N, C-alpha and C positions, 0 to 999 in steps of 0.2 A: 780138277776139272772133269766132269762127267761127259762122255761123248759116245755116240752110237758107233762112230768109226773115226780113225785118224785120217781126215780128209787131205792132209798134206802128203802122207805116204800113199794113201789109197784114194786117188783123186776122183774117180768115177763111181766107186762103190762096187758091191758084188753084182754079178749079172743075174738078171731075172728075165730069161728069154721070153720074147713076145709071142704069145699064143692067142691073140685075138683081143687082148686088152693089156694096158700097161699096169702091172701090179703096183700097189701102194708100198712104199718103203719110207718110213718117217725117219729122216736124219735129224739128230738133236745134239745140242751141246749146251751145257750149263755149268756155271761156277757155284751156284747155290740153288736150292729148291725154290722156284718162283711162288709168290703169293697168288698170282693170277697171270693169264696169258692174254695178249692183245693182238688181234688180227692185223697183219701188215703185209708188206711185200718187199722182196729183196730188190735193191736198185743198183747193185754193184756190177752187173753186166746187163745186156739188153734182153735177157731171156724172159724176165718177168715172173719169177717163181713166187708162189704164195708162201708166206712165212708167218709164224706166230712168234711174238716177242715176249719172253718171260720177264716179269717185273717183280721186284721185291724192294720195299721201302723206297719206291720212286726211282729205282735204278734198274738198268738192264742187267739181268743175271743169266740170260740164256736165249737161245733161239731154237726153233724146230720147224721143219717143213710142214705145210698144211696138206694133210692126206686127201682132202676133198678138192684140192686145186687141180684144174684140168691141164695146167702147164707142166707141173713138176710132180704131181701125185706124191707129195711128201719129201721129195729129194731136194737137197741143197748142195751147192758146190763149195769148194774151199773158201771162196770169198764170203759167201753168205754165212757159213758156219763160224768163221773166225774174224771177219772184219769188225764186228761190234766190240771186240775185246779192247781195241785201241781207245774206246771211250773212257776207260778207267786206267789208262797207262799213267804211271807215276811221273813220267817225264813230259807229259802233255802240257803245252803252254796254257797258263791260266791268266796271264797278264801280257799286255803288249810289250814289245821290246824296241829300243832305239839304239842304233849303233853310235857309240861315242868313243872317239879315239881308237877306232878300229875294232871295238869290242861291243857286243850286244849286251845291253843292260836293261833290267826291268824298268818300266815307266808306268805312269798313270794313263788312263784312257784320255784324259784331257790333254796331257802332253803329246800323246801319239796323234790325236786328231788335229791339234794345233800345228804339229809338224807337217802332217799331210796337207793341210790347207795352205800353209805358208809356202811349202815347196811347189804345190800345184800353181799357186798364183805367180811365183817366180818363173816357173817354166813357161806358163802362158804369156807372161810379159816379155820374156826374152825370145821365145821361139814359136809362139802361138799355140793354140790348143791342139794343133796337129802333132805336136811333139809328145802328147800323152796317148798311151794305148792301154787297152785291157785285153787280157787273154784269160778266158773263163773256163769253167768246168761244164761238162754236160750233165752233171749230177744235181744241178740246182733245180728248184721248183719254180713254177711260173711267177709267183709273187717275188721271188728273189731276182729273176731276170728283169722283171718290171722295175724293181728298186735300182738295179744296176744300170738300167737304161736311163732312169731319171738322173742318177749321179753323173754318168758318163756323157750322155748325149745332151740332156737338157741343162745340167749343171755346168760341167766342164766344157761341153761343146766339141768333144772329139768325135771324128768319124771312125776312129780306129778301135773297133770293138769286135773281138773275134774269139773263137773257142772251138773245141772239138765238135760242137753242134753244127758248125759249118764245115770245118776241115775234114771231119769224119762222116757225120750223119748226113749232111746235105749232099755230099758227093755220092754216097750210097743211094740216096733218094733220087738224085739225077740219073744215075745209072739204071735204077729200077724203072723210072719213067720212060726212058728211051727203050729199054728192053721189053717191058711188060705193059706200058701205058698207065701205070699208077706209081705214085711215089711211096706207097706202102707195100708190104709184102703181099704178093698176089695169092698166096696159099696159106695153109694152116699147118701148125706143127703136127696135127694128126695125120696129115698127108704122109708123113714118114712111116706111119703104121701100115700103110697099104702099097706104097710105091714099089715099083719093080727095079728101080735103079736110084742110086744116090750119087750126085756129082757135086763136089766142093770146088769152088773157084775163088782164090784170093782171100780165104778166110780160114784161120786155124781154129775150127770149132772145138777140137779136143782141148785146147788151152783156154780159149776165150768164152766159150759157152758150154761149160763142162756138163751141165745137166742135160742139155739138148744132145750132146755127144753120147751121154749114157743111154739116151733113148735109141740112138742109132746102134750102139753096141748091143743093146737088148734085142733089137730087131735082127741084127746079124747072128745073135745067139739062138734065135728062134727056129722053128721048123721050115720057114719059107723066107730065107734071107734075101735081101735085094742085091743086085749087082753093084 
């Protein structure tokens, strides 16, 4: 595997002290030379880094940060640089599995769907639809949330649908609305380039938004660091 740096050992990358602009540093990792690159974005944390996906024979073979992106200027964190590798993991499930006699065994899609339908009907008959619940990811797209709502609310009729979009994001949005009058961030990442002080409350940016933390580290390494 070719990589511009070992992002597991070197999480934030080398310092490029801020001197009026955030320098470009293109982080890249590939397993093969791509046939072409496709513009995309990393969705593995909330930072929103621009990313190019390297494709060969219809498969992902690498990623690199987009140098022209104003959020990350080519930088990628450990998740962005490594998360895609799991797509080709040899032990990734390719078939549904059903537990029989305490052991998970491969099954057909028809068998799996029939089991889900029969169990759902049984639960609703015995305990009402209130006995069924969904806990979902915040990484889904709008179309997937819509499909999930059709299945859960319109189909099964359960009111119990939850996920980190409410338990995490919505609580942050509520706090922002009370504090700043808006449920979105009231400032811009570029504010970090000129602010005189940085105060972190209740968020481990160094671990959870590594590229944004690199921006702060570069500011601290510059000639006019914030308090």
